[in-house]
DSSP file (Angstrom, degrees, kcal/mol; ACC not computed):
  #  RESIDUE AA STRUCTURE BP1 BP2  ACC     N-H-->O    O-->H-N    N-H-->O    O-->H-N    TCO  KAPPA ALPHA  PHI   PSI    X-CA   Y-CA   Z-CA
    1    1 A M     >        0   0    0      0, 0.0     4,-2.2     0, 0.0     5,-0.2   0.000 360.0 360.0 360.0 -42.3  -12.6  -19.9   -3.9
    2    2 A I  H  >  +     0   0    0      2,-0.2     4,-2.3     1,-0.2     5,-0.2   0.910 360.0  50.2 -67.3 -39.8  -12.6  -19.2   -0.2
    3    3 A L  H  > S+     0   0    0      2,-0.2     4,-2.7     1,-0.2    -1,-0.2   0.925 109.8  51.0 -62.9 -43.9   -8.7  -18.8   -0.1
    4    4 A A  H  > S+     0   0    0      1,-0.2     4,-2.1     2,-0.2    -1,-0.2   0.928 111.4  48.0 -61.3 -42.8   -8.9  -16.4   -3.1
    5    5 A G  H  X S+     0   0    0     -4,-2.2     4,-2.1     2,-0.2    -1,-0.2   0.898 111.5  49.5 -64.7 -38.8  -11.5  -14.3   -1.3
    6    6 A G  H  X S+     0   0    0     -4,-2.3     4,-2.6     1,-0.2    -1,-0.2   0.900 109.6  51.7 -64.3 -40.8   -9.5  -14.3    1.9
    7    7 A A  H  X S+     0   0    0     -4,-2.7     4,-2.3     2,-0.2    -2,-0.2   0.880 109.7  50.4 -63.1 -38.2   -6.4  -13.2    0.0
    8    8 A L  H  X S+     0   0    0     -4,-2.1     4,-2.4     2,-0.2    -2,-0.2   0.892 109.9  50.2 -66.2 -40.0   -8.4  -10.3   -1.6
    9    9 A V  H  X S+     0   0    0     -4,-2.1     4,-2.3     2,-0.2    -2,-0.2   0.927 112.4  46.6 -65.9 -44.2   -9.6   -9.2    1.8
   10   10 A I  H  X S+     0   0    0     -4,-2.6     4,-2.2     2,-0.2    -2,-0.2   0.898 112.5  49.7 -65.0 -38.9   -6.1   -9.3    3.2
   11   11 A A  H  X S+     0   0    0     -4,-2.3     4,-2.2     2,-0.2    -2,-0.2   0.905 111.3  50.5 -66.0 -40.0   -4.8   -7.4    0.2
   12   12 A G  H  X S+     0   0    0     -4,-2.4     4,-2.3     2,-0.2    -2,-0.2   0.904 109.7  49.7 -62.5 -43.0   -7.6   -4.8    0.6
   13   13 A L  H  X S+     0   0    0     -4,-2.3     4,-2.7     2,-0.2     5,-0.3   0.889 109.7  51.6 -62.9 -40.1   -6.8   -4.3    4.3
   14   14 A L  H  X S+     0   0    0     -4,-2.2     4,-2.4     1,-0.2    -2,-0.2   0.919 111.9  45.7 -63.0 -43.2   -3.1   -3.8    3.5
   15   15 A F  H  < S+     0   0    0     -4,-2.2     4,-0.5     2,-0.2    -2,-0.2   0.867 113.2  51.8 -67.2 -35.9   -3.9   -1.2    0.9
   16   16 A Y  H  < S+     0   0    0     -4,-2.3     3,-0.4    -5,-0.2    -2,-0.2   0.948 119.8  31.5 -64.6 -49.5   -6.3    0.5    3.3
   17   17 A F  H  < S+     0   0    0     -4,-2.7     3,-0.2     1,-0.2    -2,-0.2   0.735 129.1  37.3 -85.8 -21.5   -4.0    0.7    6.3
   18   18 A A  S >< S+     0   0    0     -4,-2.4     3,-1.1    -5,-0.3     4,-0.5   0.134  80.4 114.0-113.5  21.6   -0.7    1.2    4.3
   19   19 A G  G >   +     0   0    0     -4,-0.5     3,-1.0    -3,-0.4    -1,-0.1   0.811  70.0  59.5 -62.7 -32.9   -2.0    3.3    1.6
   20   20 A D  G >  S+     0   0    0      1,-0.2     3,-0.6    -3,-0.2    -1,-0.3   0.746 103.8  52.0 -69.7 -21.5    0.0    6.3    2.5
   21   21 A K  G <  S+     0   0    0     -3,-1.1     3,-0.3     1,-0.2    -1,-0.2   0.561 105.7  56.6 -88.2  -7.2    3.2    4.4    2.1
   22   22 A L  G X   +     0   0    0     -3,-1.0     3,-1.1    -4,-0.5    -1,-0.2  -0.012  65.0 119.6-111.9  28.5    2.2    3.3   -1.4
   23   23 A R  T <   +     0   0    0     -3,-0.6    -1,-0.2     1,-0.2    -2,-0.1   0.775  68.9  63.6 -64.5 -26.5    1.6    6.7   -3.0
   24   24 A W  T >  S+     0   0    0     -3,-0.3     3,-1.9     2,-0.1     2,-0.3   0.775  81.7  95.4 -68.3 -25.5    4.3    6.1   -5.6
   25   25 A F  T <  S+     0   0    0     -3,-1.1    -3,-0.0     1,-0.3    22,-0.0  -0.499  89.7  23.6 -70.3 128.4    2.3    3.3   -7.0
   26   26 A G  T 3  S+     0   0    0     -2,-0.3    -1,-0.3    18,-0.0    -2,-0.1   0.323 111.6  74.8  96.9  -7.9    0.2    4.5   -9.9
   27   27 A H    <   +     0   0    0     -3,-1.9    -2,-0.1    17,-0.1     3,-0.1  -0.064  65.4 132.8-123.8  30.6    2.6    7.4  -10.6
   28   28 A L  S >  S-     0   0    0      1,-0.1     3,-2.2     2,-0.0     2,-0.2  -0.434  71.2 -89.8 -81.0 157.6    5.5    5.5  -12.2
   29   29 A P  T 3  S+     0   0    0      0, 0.0    -1,-0.1     0, 0.0     3,-0.1  -0.505 118.8  39.6 -64.2 130.7    7.1    6.6  -15.4
   30   30 A G  T 3  S+     0   0    0      1,-0.4     2,-0.5    -2,-0.2    15,-0.4   0.193  82.0 119.8 108.1 -14.0    5.1    4.9  -18.2
   31   31 A D    <   -     0   0    0     -3,-2.2     2,-0.5    14,-0.2    -1,-0.4  -0.737  61.3-137.1 -79.6 127.6    1.7    5.4  -16.5
   32   32 A I  E     +A   43   0A   0     11,-2.8    11,-3.1    -2,-0.5     2,-0.4  -0.765  27.0 175.0 -96.6 126.7   -0.3    7.5  -18.9
   33   33 A R  E     +A   42   0A   0     -2,-0.5     2,-0.5     9,-0.2     9,-0.2  -0.984   4.7 179.3-131.3 119.5   -2.3   10.4  -17.5
   34   34 A I  E     +A   41   0A   0      7,-3.1     7,-3.0    -2,-0.4     2,-0.5  -0.980   4.1 178.9-121.9 117.7   -4.2   12.9  -19.7
   35   35 A E  E     +A   40   0A   0     -2,-0.5     5,-0.2     5,-0.2    -2,-0.0  -0.972  10.6 154.6-124.0 121.0   -6.2   15.6  -18.1
   36   36 A K  E >   -A   39   0A   0      3,-3.0     3,-2.4    -2,-0.5     2,-0.2  -0.893  57.9 -71.2-132.2 161.4   -8.1   18.2  -20.1
   37   37 A P  T 3  S+     0   0    0      0, 0.0     3,-0.1     0, 0.0    -2,-0.0  -0.390 122.7   1.7 -55.8 119.8  -11.2   20.3  -19.1
   38   38 A G  T 3  S+     0   0    0     -2,-0.2     2,-0.3     1,-0.1    -3,-0.0   0.511 123.8  80.6  80.4   3.1  -14.1   17.9  -19.1
   39   39 A F  E <   +A   36   0A   0     -3,-2.4    -3,-3.0     2,-0.0     2,-0.4  -0.992  48.1 174.6-145.8 132.4  -12.0   14.9  -19.9
   40   40 A R  E     +A   35   0A   0     -2,-0.3     2,-0.4    -5,-0.2    -5,-0.2  -0.982   3.9 179.5-142.0 130.5   -9.7   12.7  -17.8
   41   41 A F  E     +A   34   0A   0     -7,-3.0    -7,-3.1    -2,-0.4     2,-0.4  -0.996   0.9 177.7-131.5 131.8   -7.9    9.5  -19.0
   42   42 A Y  E     +A   33   0A   0     -2,-0.4    -9,-0.2    -9,-0.2    -2,-0.0  -0.981   6.7 174.3-138.8 123.8   -5.6    7.3  -16.9
   43   43 A A  E     -A   32   0A   0    -11,-3.1   -11,-2.8    -2,-0.4     2,-2.3  -0.894  17.3-157.5-131.2 101.8   -3.9    4.1  -18.0
   44   44 A P     >  +     0   0    0      0, 0.0     4,-2.0     0, 0.0   -13,-0.2  -0.420  32.0 154.0 -80.1  69.7   -1.4    2.7  -15.5
   45   45 A L  H  > S+     0   0    0     -2,-2.3     4,-2.2   -15,-0.4   -14,-0.2   0.944  71.3  43.9 -63.3 -51.1    0.7    0.7  -17.9
   46   46 A A  H  > S+     0   0    0     -3,-0.3     4,-2.1     1,-0.2    -1,-0.2   0.873 113.8  51.5 -64.9 -37.4    3.9    0.6  -15.9
   47   47 A S  H  > S+     0   0    0      1,-0.2     4,-2.2     2,-0.2    -1,-0.2   0.894 111.0  47.3 -67.7 -40.1    2.1   -0.2  -12.7
   48   48 A M  H  X S+     0   0    0     -4,-2.0     4,-2.3     2,-0.2    -2,-0.2   0.864 110.0  53.0 -72.1 -34.5    0.2   -3.1  -14.2
   49   49 A L  H  X S+     0   0    0     -4,-2.2     4,-2.5     2,-0.2    -2,-0.2   0.901 109.2  50.5 -60.7 -42.6    3.4   -4.5  -15.8
   50   50 A L  H  X S+     0   0    0     -4,-2.1     4,-2.2     2,-0.2    -2,-0.2   0.932 111.6  46.4 -60.7 -47.9    5.0   -4.3  -12.3
   51   51 A I  H  X S+     0   0    0     -4,-2.2     4,-2.5     1,-0.2     5,-0.2   0.876 111.7  52.0 -62.4 -39.4    2.2   -6.2  -10.7
   52   52 A S  H  X S+     0   0    0     -4,-2.3     4,-2.5     2,-0.2    -2,-0.2   0.920 110.0  48.4 -62.9 -44.3    2.2   -8.8  -13.5
   53   53 A A  H  X S+     0   0    0     -4,-2.5     4,-2.2     2,-0.2    -2,-0.2   0.903 113.2  47.6 -64.2 -42.3    5.9   -9.4  -13.1
   54   54 A I  H  X S+     0   0    0     -4,-2.2     4,-2.4     2,-0.2    -2,-0.2   0.929 114.0  46.3 -67.2 -44.4    5.6   -9.8   -9.3
   55   55 A L  H  X S+     0   0    0     -4,-2.5     4,-2.8     2,-0.2     5,-0.2   0.890 111.3  51.8 -67.3 -37.9    2.6  -12.2   -9.6
   56   56 A S  H  X S+     0   0    0     -4,-2.5     4,-2.3    -5,-0.2    -1,-0.2   0.925 112.2  46.5 -62.3 -44.3    4.3  -14.2  -12.3
   57   57 A L  H  X S+     0   0    0     -4,-2.2     4,-2.3     2,-0.2    -2,-0.2   0.914 112.4  51.0 -62.2 -42.8    7.4  -14.6  -10.0
   58   58 A L  H  X S+     0   0    0     -4,-2.4     4,-2.2     2,-0.2    -2,-0.2   0.946 112.8  44.2 -60.3 -50.5    5.2  -15.5   -7.1
   59   59 A F  H  X S+     0   0    0     -4,-2.8     4,-2.4     1,-0.2    -1,-0.2   0.861 112.1  53.3 -66.6 -35.9    3.3  -18.2   -8.9
   60   60 A W  H  X S+     0   0    0     -4,-2.3     4,-2.2    -5,-0.2    -1,-0.2   0.902 110.2  47.4 -64.1 -39.5    6.5  -19.6  -10.4
   61   61 A L  H  X S+     0   0    0     -4,-2.3     4,-2.2     2,-0.2     5,-0.2   0.889 111.5  50.9 -68.1 -38.1    8.0  -19.9   -7.0
   62   62 A I  H  X S+     0   0    0     -4,-2.2     4,-1.8     1,-0.2    -2,-0.2   0.916 112.3  46.4 -61.9 -45.0    4.9  -21.5   -5.6
   63   63 A R  H  < S+     0   0    0     -4,-2.4    -2,-0.2     1,-0.2    -1,-0.2   0.881 112.9  51.2 -67.3 -37.6    4.8  -24.1   -8.5
   64   64 A K  H  < S+     0   0    0     -4,-2.2    -2,-0.2     1,-0.2    -1,-0.2   0.904 120.0  31.4 -69.8 -39.7    8.6  -24.8   -8.1
   65   65 A F  H  <        0   0    0     -4,-2.2    -1,-0.2    -5,-0.1    -2,-0.2   0.619 360.0 360.0 -95.2 -12.1    8.5  -25.4   -4.3
   66   66 A F     <        0   0    0     -4,-1.8    -3,-0.2    -5,-0.2    -2,-0.2   0.368 360.0 360.0-123.6 360.0    5.1  -26.9   -4.0
């Protein structure tokens, strides 16, 4: 639990200080954005699939080598 919290803090600091270099994230083809007067909908489907693939690969590598 403590390690997971520490990892979240580190990830948050990375996004805070390197946020200007990650502007492409959330604007990938496949992210759904609908904006109308009085209504805004955003579904980052492609971004979440990318995160899922990266985390799956990371956890697979951790299981394989440890």
